[in-house]
C-alpha positions as CSV (number, residue, x, y, z in Angstrom):
1,X,0.0,0.0,0.0
2,X,1.4,3.3,-1.0
3,X,1.7,6.0,1.6
4,X,-0.2,9.2,0.9
5,X,0.2,12.8,2.2
6,X,-2.5,12.5,4.8
7,X,-0.9,9.4,6.3
8,X,2.4,11.2,6.6
9,X,0.7,14.2,8.2
10,X,-1.0,11.9,10.7
11,X,2.2,10.0,11.4
12,X,4.2,13.2,12.1
13,X,1.4,14.7,14.2
14,X,1.3,11.6,16.3
15,X,5.0,11.6,16.8
16,X,5.3,15.3,17.8
17,X,2.2,15.1,19.9
18,X,0.4,18.2,18.6
19,X,-1.2,19.8,15.5
20,X,1.2,21.9,13.6
21,X,-0.8,22.6,10.4
22,X,-1.1,26.3,11.1
23,X,0.8,29.6,10.6
24,X,1.9,29.9,14.2
25,X,5.6,30.9,14.5
26,X,6.5,29.2,17.7
27,X,9.6,27.2,17.3
28,X,7.9,23.8,18.0
29,X,5.4,24.4,15.2
30,X,8.1,25.6,12.8
31,X,10.3,22.6,13.6
32,X,7.4,20.1,13.2
33,X,6.3,21.6,9.9
34,X,9.9,21.4,8.6
35,X,10.1,17.7,9.6
36,X,6.8,17.1,7.9
37,X,7.9,18.9,4.7
38,X,11.1,16.9,4.6
39,X,9.2,13.6,5.1
40,X,7.0,14.5,2.1
41,X,10.1,15.1,0.0
42,X,11.7,11.8,1.1
43,X,8.6,9.5,1.1
44,X,6.6,10.8,-1.8
45,X,9.2,12.9,-3.7
46,X,6.7,15.9,-3.7
47,X,7.6,19.2,-5.2
48,X,7.6,22.3,-3.0
49,X,4.5,23.4,-4.8
50,X,2.7,20.1,-4.1
51,X,3.5,20.4,-0.4
52,X,2.3,24.0,-0.3
53,X,-0.9,23.0,-2.1
54,X,-1.5,20.2,0.4
55,X,-1.0,22.7,3.3
56,X,-3.6,25.0,1.7
57,X,-6.0,22.1,1.5
58,X,-5.5,21.5,5.2
59,X,-6.3,25.1,6.0
60,X,-2.9,26.7,6.3
61,X,-1.7,29.0,3.5
62,X,1.9,28.3,2.5
63,X,3.9,29.4,-0.6
64,X,6.3,27.0,-2.2
65,X,9.1,29.2,-1.1
66,X,8.0,28.8,2.6
67,X,8.3,25.0,2.1
68,X,11.7,25.2,0.4
69,X,13.1,27.5,3.1
70,X,11.7,25.2,5.8
71,X,13.2,22.1,4.3
72,X,16.6,23.8,3.9
73,X,16.6,24.6,7.6
74,X,15.8,21.1,8.9
75,X,19.4,20.4,9.8
76,X,19.6,23.5,11.9
77,X,16.3,22.6,13.6
78,X,17.7,19.1,14.3
79,X,20.7,20.7,16.0
80,X,18.6,23.0,18.2
81,X,15.6,20.7,18.9
82,X,16.4,17.3,20.5
83,X,12.8,16.2,20.0
84,X,12.9,16.8,16.2
85,X,16.3,15.2,16.0
86,X,15.2,12.1,17.8
87,X,12.1,11.7,15.6
88,X,14.0,12.3,12.4
89,X,16.9,10.0,13.3
90,X,14.4,7.3,14.2
91,X,12.6,7.7,10.9
92,X,15.7,8.0,8.7
93,X,18.6,6.4,10.7
94,X,21.0,6.3,7.8
95,X,20.6,9.8,6.6
96,X,22.9,12.5,8.0
97,X,24.2,10.7,11.2
98,X,26.4,13.7,12.1
99,X,23.9,15.1,14.6
100,X,23.7,11.8,16.4
101,X,27.5,11.8,16.9
102,X,27.4,15.4,18.0
103,X,24.9,14.5,20.8
104,X,26.8,11.3,21.5
105,X,23.8,9.1,20.8
106,X,24.6,5.5,20.6
107,X,21.3,4.3,19.3
108,X,17.7,5.6,19.1
109,X,15.1,3.4,20.7
110,X,11.4,3.6,20.5
111,X,11.3,4.2,24.2
112,X,12.6,7.6,23.6
113,X,9.7,8.4,21.3
114,X,7.3,7.2,24.0
115,X,9.1,9.5,26.5
116,X,8.8,12.3,24.0
117,X,5.1,11.8,23.7
118,X,4.7,11.7,27.5
119,X,6.7,15.0,27.6
120,X,4.4,16.6,25.1
121,X,1.3,15.4,27.0
122,X,2.8,16.8,30.2
123,X,3.6,20.1,28.5
124,X,0.0,20.3,27.1
125,X,-1.4,19.7,30.6
126,X,0.8,22.4,32.1
127,X,-0.1,24.9,29.3
128,X,-3.8,24.4,30.3
129,X,-3.2,25.4,33.9
130,X,-4.1,29.1,34.6
131,X,-0.9,31.2,35.3
132,X,-2.2,32.2,38.7
133,X,-2.5,28.5,39.8
134,X,1.1,27.6,38.8
135,X,2.5,28.1,42.3
136,X,-0.1,25.6,43.6
137,X,0.8,23.1,40.9
138,X,4.5,23.5,41.6
139,X,3.9,23.0,45.4
140,X,1.7,19.9,44.8
141,X,4.3,18.3,42.4
142,X,7.1,19.1,44.9
143,X,5.2,17.4,47.7
144,X,4.4,14.4,45.5
145,X,8.1,13.9,44.6
146,X,9.1,14.3,48.3
147,X,6.6,11.6,49.2
148,X,8.2,9.2,46.7
149,X,11.6,9.8,48.3
150,X,10.1,9.2,51.8
151,X,8.4,6.0,50.6
152,X,11.6,4.7,49.0
153,X,13.5,5.2,52.3
154,X,10.9,4.0,54.7
155,X,9.0,1.2,53.0
156,X,11.9,-1.1,52.0
157,X,13.1,-1.1,55.7
158,X,9.5,-1.6,57.0
159,X,9.2,-5.1,55.6
160,X,11.4,-8.1,55.8
161,X,11.2,-11.0,53.4
162,X,12.0,-14.5,54.6
163,X,13.0,-17.6,52.6
164,X,9.5,-19.0,53.0
165,X,8.1,-16.0,51.0
166,X,6.1,-14.6,53.9
167,X,6.3,-10.9,54.6
168,X,6.1,-9.6,58.1
169,X,6.3,-6.1,59.6
170,X,9.5,-4.8,61.1
């Protein structure tokens, strides 16, 4: 089955963890679009105009020159955005391995993409918290982490395991 443009869009959207088909100029959107454009060139050998036309169909107006500029900048974005580099290197491991060496990466595992997705989910949750409630969230998370430290110190010493497999209190 041949991959189509929509499948590539869905795949990259899933990997980055957010919708990037817009004209927002935040770095994360710019980097994700650049990755998407590069994938369209590699996977489907699309022209700059075909990619721009597809973006217009999706509701975001782009010229072919925007697409070309974005594709030309993908290597810079990979250097500055670890998330984009991890995804790109996972998708195309043999292409341009220089950045992997610069970051001293031995190998890219799928676990890193899962961690990236979790990080994106966490960022999305934090972005939905009203600014005036951030100190409360920070305090709650701090207390939660401290409770984990306490449990790690106290609970292993509270129970003893005997050869028979029975657990008794200390």
